[in-house]
C-alpha positions as CSV (number, residue, x, y, z in Angstrom):
1,M,14.9,51.2,32.8
2,K,16.5,50.3,29.5
3,R,19.0,48.1,31.4
4,F,16.2,46.3,33.1
5,L,14.4,45.6,29.8
6,S,17.6,44.3,28.3
7,L,18.2,42.0,31.2
8,A,14.5,40.8,31.0
9,I,14.8,40.1,27.3
10,A,18.1,38.2,27.8
11,F,16.6,36.2,30.6
12,A,13.7,35.2,28.4
13,L,15.9,34.2,25.5
14,L,18.1,32.1,27.9
15,S,15.0,30.4,29.3
16,A,13.8,29.5,25.9
17,C,17.1,28.0,25.0
18,A,17.2,26.1,28.3
19,D,13.7,24.7,27.5
20,D,15.0,23.5,24.1
21,D,18.0,22.0,25.8
22,I,15.9,19.8,28.1
23,R,13.3,18.9,25.4
24,S,14.6,15.7,23.7
25,T,13.7,15.0,20.1
26,L,11.2,12.2,19.9
27,L,10.8,12.1,16.1
28,T,12.1,13.9,13.1
29,I,10.0,14.0,9.9
30,E,12.6,14.5,7.2
31,N,10.2,15.6,4.5
32,G,6.7,16.9,4.3
33,G,5.5,14.6,1.5
34,V,1.9,13.9,2.5
35,Y,0.2,10.8,1.2
36,W,-3.4,12.0,1.7
37,E,-5.4,14.8,0.2
38,G,-6.5,17.6,2.5
39,E,-5.8,21.2,3.2
40,E,-4.0,20.8,6.5
41,H,-1.8,18.1,8.0
42,F,-0.5,17.4,11.5
43,A,1.7,14.9,13.3
44,F,1.3,14.2,17.0
45,V,3.0,11.9,19.4
46,T,1.7,10.2,22.5
47,D,3.3,8.0,25.0
48,Q,2.1,4.4,25.4
49,N,-0.4,5.6,28.0
50,G,-2.0,7.9,25.5
51,Q,-0.6,11.1,26.9
52,L,0.0,13.8,24.3
53,L,3.7,14.7,24.1
54,D,3.8,17.1,21.2
55,I,2.0,18.1,18.0
56,Q,3.3,19.8,14.9
57,D,1.7,20.9,11.7
58,I,3.4,19.3,8.6
59,D,5.1,21.5,6.1
60,R,5.7,19.9,2.8
61,N,9.2,21.4,2.4
62,T,10.5,21.7,6.0
63,P,11.9,19.0,8.4
64,I,9.7,18.7,11.5
65,H,11.0,18.0,15.0
66,I,8.7,16.6,17.6
67,R,10.0,17.1,21.1
68,S,9.1,16.4,24.7
69,S,10.5,17.2,28.1
70,Q,9.8,13.7,29.3
71,Q,13.0,11.6,29.6
72,N,13.9,7.9,29.0
73,I,11.2,7.4,26.4
74,T,12.1,4.5,24.1
75,Q,8.9,4.1,22.1
76,I,6.1,6.4,21.0
77,D,2.8,6.3,19.2
78,L,2.7,8.5,16.1
79,T,-0.5,9.8,14.5
80,L,-0.6,11.5,11.2
81,A,-3.7,13.6,10.6
82,S,-5.2,15.2,7.4
83,I,-8.0,17.7,7.6
84,G,-10.1,18.5,4.5
85,N,-13.3,20.3,3.7
86,R,-16.4,18.2,3.0
87,E,-19.4,20.2,1.8
88,E,-20.3,22.2,4.9
89,G,-18.3,20.0,7.3
90,K,-14.9,18.5,7.7
91,T,-13.2,15.3,6.7
92,M,-10.5,14.0,9.1
93,I,-8.2,11.1,8.2
94,L,-6.0,9.8,11.1
95,E,-3.5,7.0,11.1
96,T,-1.7,5.8,14.2
97,F,1.5,3.8,14.2
98,T,2.1,2.3,17.6
99,N,5.5,1.4,19.1
100,V,7.7,3.7,16.9
101,P,11.3,3.9,18.1
102,A,11.9,7.2,19.8
103,G,14.5,9.4,18.2
104,A,13.9,8.0,14.7
105,T,13.9,10.0,11.5
106,I,11.1,9.1,9.2
107,K,10.3,9.8,5.6
108,L,6.6,10.2,4.6
109,H,5.4,8.8,1.3
110,Q,5.9,11.3,-1.4
111,P,3.2,11.7,-4.1
112,L,4.0,9.7,-7.1
113,P,6.3,11.8,-9.4
114,V,5.0,13.1,-12.7
115,L,7.1,11.1,-15.2
116,P,8.5,12.9,-18.2
117,P,6.8,12.2,-21.5
118,I,7.9,9.0,-23.2
119,E,8.5,9.1,-26.9
120,V,6.3,6.5,-28.4
121,T,5.8,4.9,-31.8
122,Q,3.1,2.9,-33.5
123,F,3.3,-0.9,-33.2
124,E,1.2,-3.6,-34.7
125,L,1.4,-7.4,-34.1
126,R,-0.6,-10.0,-36.0
127,I,-1.0,-13.5,-34.7
128,S,-2.2,-16.1,-37.2
129,D,-3.2,-19.8,-37.4
130,P,-5.6,-20.0,-35.9
131,A,-7.0,-16.8,-34.4
132,D,-8.9,-18.4,-31.6
133,A,-6.1,-20.6,-30.3
134,L,-5.0,-17.9,-27.8
135,S,-7.0,-16.2,-25.1
136,A,-6.4,-13.1,-23.0
137,P,-3.3,-11.8,-24.8
138,R,-1.7,-8.8,-23.1
139,L,1.0,-6.5,-24.5
140,S,3.9,-5.2,-22.4
141,V,7.4,-3.9,-23.0
142,L,10.9,-3.9,-21.4
143,P,12.9,-2.4,-19.8
144,H,10.4,0.4,-19.1
145,I,7.7,-1.8,-17.5
146,Y,5.4,0.4,-19.6
147,N,1.8,-0.7,-19.9
148,P,0.8,0.5,-23.4
149,G,-2.6,1.3,-24.5
150,Y,-3.6,-1.0,-27.4
151,E,-6.6,-2.4,-29.1
152,H,-7.6,-6.0,-29.9
153,I,-8.9,-6.7,-33.3
154,I,-10.3,-10.2,-34.1
155,E,-10.4,-11.3,-37.7
156,P,-11.2,-14.7,-39.1
157,D,-7.6,-15.8,-39.4
158,H,-5.7,-13.2,-37.3
159,Y,-5.6,-11.7,-33.8
160,I,-4.3,-8.1,-34.1
161,L,-2.7,-6.1,-31.2
162,R,-2.2,-2.5,-32.3
163,G,-1.1,0.5,-30.2
164,Q,1.8,2.6,-29.1
165,I,5.0,1.5,-27.4
166,P,8.1,3.5,-26.2
167,R,10.5,4.1,-29.1
168,A,13.4,3.0,-26.8
169,A,11.7,-0.3,-25.9
170,Q,14.2,-3.2,-26.2
171,Y,11.6,-6.0,-26.0
172,V,8.0,-6.5,-26.7
173,I,6.2,-9.2,-24.7
174,V,2.8,-10.8,-25.4
175,S,1.5,-13.0,-22.6
176,A,-1.5,-15.2,-23.1
177,Y,-3.2,-18.5,-22.6
178,R,-3.1,-21.4,-25.0
179,D,-5.4,-24.4,-24.3
180,G,-5.5,-23.3,-20.7
181,N,-1.7,-23.0,-20.3
182,P,0.1,-19.7,-19.8
183,V,2.4,-18.9,-22.7
184,Y,4.4,-15.9,-24.0
185,W,6.3,-14.4,-26.9
186,K,9.2,-12.0,-26.4
187,G,11.1,-10.3,-29.2
188,A,12.7,-7.1,-30.4
189,P,10.1,-4.5,-31.7
190,Q,10.0,-3.9,-35.4
191,I,9.3,-0.3,-35.9
192,G,7.4,0.7,-39.0
193,V,6.4,-2.8,-40.1
194,V,3.9,-5.3,-38.9
195,T,5.2,-8.1,-36.7
196,E,3.8,-11.4,-37.9
197,L,3.5,-14.3,-35.5
198,N,2.1,-17.8,-35.4
199,V,0.6,-19.5,-32.4
200,S,3.6,-21.9,-32.5
201,D,5.9,-18.9,-31.7
202,F,4.5,-18.8,-28.2
203,V,6.4,-20.8,-25.6
204,P,5.3,-21.9,-22.0
205,Q,5.8,-19.4,-19.3
206,E,8.2,-20.4,-16.5
207,G,7.3,-21.5,-13.0
208,I,3.9,-22.8,-13.9
209,L,1.7,-23.5,-10.9
210,S,-1.8,-25.0,-10.6
211,V,-4.0,-22.7,-8.4
212,P,-6.5,-24.2,-6.1
213,D,-10.2,-23.7,-6.8
214,N,-11.9,-20.5,-5.7
215,V,-8.6,-18.6,-5.5
216,Y,-8.2,-15.5,-7.7
217,T,-4.6,-15.2,-8.7
218,V,-2.7,-12.6,-10.7
219,V,1.0,-12.4,-11.5
220,H,2.5,-9.0,-12.3
221,G,6.0,-8.0,-13.6
222,L,7.4,-4.8,-12.3
223,N,10.6,-2.9,-11.5
224,S,9.8,-1.8,-7.9
225,I,6.8,-1.9,-5.7
226,K,7.2,1.8,-5.1
227,E,6.6,2.7,-8.7
228,R,3.2,1.1,-8.9
229,N,3.7,0.5,-12.6
230,Q,3.2,-3.1,-13.4
231,V,1.9,-5.4,-16.1
232,V,-0.2,-8.5,-15.9
233,L,1.6,-11.7,-17.0
234,S,-1.0,-14.3,-16.1
235,R,-4.3,-14.3,-14.2
236,I,-6.8,-16.9,-13.0
237,D,-10.3,-15.9,-11.8
238,A,-11.8,-17.7,-8.8
239,N,-14.4,-19.4,-10.9
240,D,-12.3,-20.4,-13.9
241,A,-12.6,-23.9,-15.1
242,A,-10.5,-26.6,-13.3
243,N,-8.5,-27.3,-16.5
244,S,-7.4,-23.7,-16.8
245,R,-6.2,-22.9,-13.3
246,Q,-2.5,-22.3,-14.1
247,V,-0.3,-19.2,-13.7
248,G,3.3,-18.6,-14.6
249,Y,5.7,-15.7,-15.2
250,V,7.7,-14.3,-18.0
251,P,11.4,-14.1,-17.3
252,G,13.3,-10.9,-17.5
253,F,11.4,-8.6,-15.1
254,P,13.4,-7.2,-12.1
255,N,10.6,-8.2,-9.6
256,Y,7.3,-10.0,-9.6
257,L,4.1,-9.2,-7.6
258,T,1.7,-12.1,-7.1
259,E,-1.7,-11.4,-5.5
260,Q,-4.2,-14.0,-4.4
261,W,-7.7,-13.5,-3.0
262,I,-10.3,-15.8,-1.4
263,S,-13.7,-14.1,-0.8
264,G,-15.5,-14.7,2.4
265,T,-18.5,-16.8,2.9
266,A,-21.8,-16.5,4.8
267,T,-20.4,-18.6,7.6
268,N,-16.9,-17.0,7.6
269,P,-17.0,-13.5,6.0
270,V,-13.2,-13.1,6.1
271,L,-11.4,-11.8,3.0
272,T,-8.1,-13.5,2.5
273,W,-5.5,-11.5,0.5
274,R,-2.0,-12.9,0.0
275,I,0.6,-10.7,-1.7
276,K,4.1,-11.8,-2.6
277,Y,6.7,-9.3,-3.8
278,G,10.2,-10.1,-5.2
279,A,10.8,-13.6,-6.6
280,P,8.1,-15.5,-8.4
281,L,5.5,-17.5,-6.4
282,E,6.5,-21.1,-5.6
283,D,3.6,-22.3,-3.6
284,P,0.0,-21.3,-4.6
285,T,-1.6,-22.5,-1.4
286,V,-3.6,-20.0,0.5
287,S,-5.0,-20.8,4.0
288,V,-8.3,-19.4,5.2
289,R,-8.6,-18.3,8.9
290,D,-11.4,-17.1,11.2
291,L,-11.5,-13.6,12.5
292,A,-14.0,-12.3,15.0
293,V,-14.4,-9.1,17.0
294,L,-15.0,-9.6,20.7
295,S,-15.3,-5.9,21.6
296,E,-16.0,-3.0,19.2
297,T,-15.5,-0.4,21.9
298,P,-12.8,2.0,20.4
299,D,-10.8,2.3,23.7
300,D,-11.1,-1.4,24.5
301,F,-11.0,-3.1,21.2
302,Q,-10.5,-6.9,21.2
303,L,-10.4,-9.5,18.5
304,S,-10.1,-13.3,18.2
305,T,-8.5,-15.1,15.3
306,T,-7.2,-18.6,14.3
307,A,-4.4,-16.9,12.3
308,D,-0.8,-16.6,13.5
309,F,-0.2,-12.9,12.8
310,D,2.5,-10.3,13.1
311,Y,0.5,-7.1,13.3
312,Q,-3.0,-5.8,13.0
313,S,-4.7,-2.8,11.4
314,I,-8.0,-1.6,12.9
315,R,-10.2,1.2,11.5
316,F,-12.9,3.2,13.3
317,N,-15.3,5.7,11.7
318,A,-17.2,8.6,13.2
319,S,-19.7,11.0,11.7
320,L,-22.0,13.7,12.8
321,Q,-24.1,15.7,10.4
322,K,-21.7,16.5,7.5
323,N,-18.5,15.8,9.4
324,Y,-16.6,12.5,8.9
325,L,-13.6,11.0,10.6
326,Q,-11.7,7.8,9.8
327,W,-9.1,6.6,12.3
328,T,-6.8,3.6,11.6
329,V,-4.5,2.1,14.2
330,H,-1.6,-0.2,13.5
331,A,-0.1,-2.4,16.2
332,D,2.0,-5.5,16.6
333,A,0.3,-8.7,17.6
334,A,1.2,-8.3,21.3
335,S,-0.1,-4.8,21.6
336,S,-3.5,-3.1,21.8
337,A,-5.0,-1.4,18.7
338,S,-7.5,0.5,20.8
339,L,-7.9,4.3,20.3
340,R,-6.3,6.7,22.8
341,W,-8.7,9.4,23.9
342,D,-6.2,12.2,24.5
343,F,-7.5,14.0,21.4
344,P,-5.2,17.0,20.8
345,Q,-6.6,20.4,21.7
346,E,-5.1,21.7,18.4
347,L,-7.4,19.4,16.5
348,K,-10.5,20.0,18.5
349,K,-11.2,23.2,16.6
350,Y,-11.7,20.9,13.6
351,G,-13.4,18.1,15.4
352,A,-15.1,19.3,18.6
353,W,-17.8,16.8,17.7
354,V,-15.3,13.9,18.0
355,K,-16.6,11.9,20.9
356,K,-16.5,8.3,21.9
357,E,-20.2,7.8,21.4
358,N,-19.9,9.0,17.8
359,F,-17.6,6.2,16.8
360,D,-18.4,3.0,14.9
361,F,-16.1,0.1,14.3
362,G,-15.4,-0.3,10.6
363,Y,-12.7,-2.7,9.7
364,A,-10.2,-5.2,11.2
365,A,-7.3,-7.0,9.6
366,V,-4.5,-9.2,10.9
367,I,-1.4,-9.8,8.8
368,D,0.8,-12.9,8.8
369,G,4.2,-12.1,7.4
370,H,5.2,-15.8,7.1
371,G,8.6,-15.1,8.6
372,T,9.3,-12.5,5.8
373,F,7.5,-9.4,7.1
374,T,7.2,-8.3,10.7
375,Y,5.6,-5.2,12.2
376,S,9.1,-3.6,12.2
377,D,9.2,-4.2,8.4
378,F,5.7,-2.6,8.1
379,L,7.0,0.5,9.9
380,N,10.1,0.5,7.7
381,E,7.9,0.4,4.6
382,R,5.4,3.0,5.7
383,L,7.6,5.4,7.6
384,F,11.3,4.9,6.6
385,D,10.9,4.3,2.9
386,V,12.7,0.9,3.1
387,E,11.6,-1.7,0.6
388,K,12.3,-5.5,0.9
389,P,10.9,-8.7,-0.6
390,F,8.0,-10.2,1.3
391,D,5.2,-12.8,1.4
392,R,2.3,-11.8,3.6
393,T,-1.3,-12.7,4.0
394,T,-4.0,-10.3,5.3
395,Y,-7.2,-11.7,6.9
396,S,-9.8,-8.9,7.1
397,R,-13.5,-8.2,7.5
398,S,-15.6,-5.1,7.4
399,F,-18.5,-4.3,9.6
C-alpha cells in the first residue's frame, strides 16, 4: 500500500512538471509596482479573440509569470486590474493593452520614490527700477530642478522673491515677462545676503516663438519626464493679449516639456492636447481635428476622425448601486479598441454585476505621434520603462 501511494505521489509530481513544461510563458512581470490604489491587483491575458489564457494576482515584490498551453502565440492582450473598496461596494479599475508581444518581460510603474530631505537655506531676491516692469516672475534652481516655495512681495520700488532653496544649488533662475516678452536672470545664489537686481539684468529667453491665438502654452524645464518634477519657464493663456503671445526657454535644463491645449467648441467639442518632450519647441502650430463616435457599444466600438493617428485610448464606465468600474482599452490605429467579454471568473466574485447592459461609453482619444511616437513607443513607455523624446498630439472628447 505504501509503495502504491509513493508511486501515485511521484506520478502526480511528474504530471505537474509535465504541465509546466508544455505551458509557455506569455508574459513576465518583473516587479509588482502598482500604479493604482486598491487592495488587490491582478494581471490577465487574453488572445486576440478575447479568450482568457491566464490570470495571476500581482505581488509587489515577486516576479509574475503568465503562462498558457496554447502554442505559436505571438501577440496577447494584457489587462491590469485593481480592486478597491468603495463605501459598501467595490471600485474596479481595468486597463487593457492590446497587441503586446508574447514572451515579453514588463516593468510596471513604481510609485514615485520618497526623496530624502534636501538641506535648504533662506534666499531673498529684490528686483528694482521699476517694480511693475516685470510680470509673472517664477523662481527655480539648478541642478536639482527644485521648485521652491516662495512668496511675492510687491513694494513701490521693488519686487521681492523670498523663500527657501537647496543649500547645494548652483544656480538660481528667475523667469518672467517684460513688456510681453519672456526674459530670465540666472546667477549663483548668494547665501545670507539679499540678491539685488535691476530689470535690465534680465535677458531674453532663447527660442522665442509667437503662439497662435486661443492656444494655451506652457514650457517646463526638467531632468526627466519620469521624475515629474518640473518648473515653469514661460506660459501663455489662451485668452492673453495678442501682443503678449510669446514663449521661450531658459538654457541649461537637461530636457524641456512643452504642453499646448485648445479647448473644444460647441460645434467641435474636441480637446486638443499637444505635448513635446526633449528638445525645446520649434513650431508652435497646433492643428484641430474632428472626432466622432459612430458606435458606443462596448464590444463593437467604432469612431471616425479627420486626424492621422498612431493609437487610440477608449474608456468605458459601469456602475450599479455603490459599485463602479472603469475600463480603458489601448490599441493601435489598425486594431479594434472594443471590450472583450471573457470576464475572468476570478474577478466575478468582485464584479458579478459587471454586464454589458451596465456599461456606458465615457471617453475617446486618438493620438498622433507625428513620426516620433508610435503605439510600440507607448507600450515601451507604459510597460517597459523606456523613455524617449517625443512630440505627440491627443484629440479627445468625453461623453
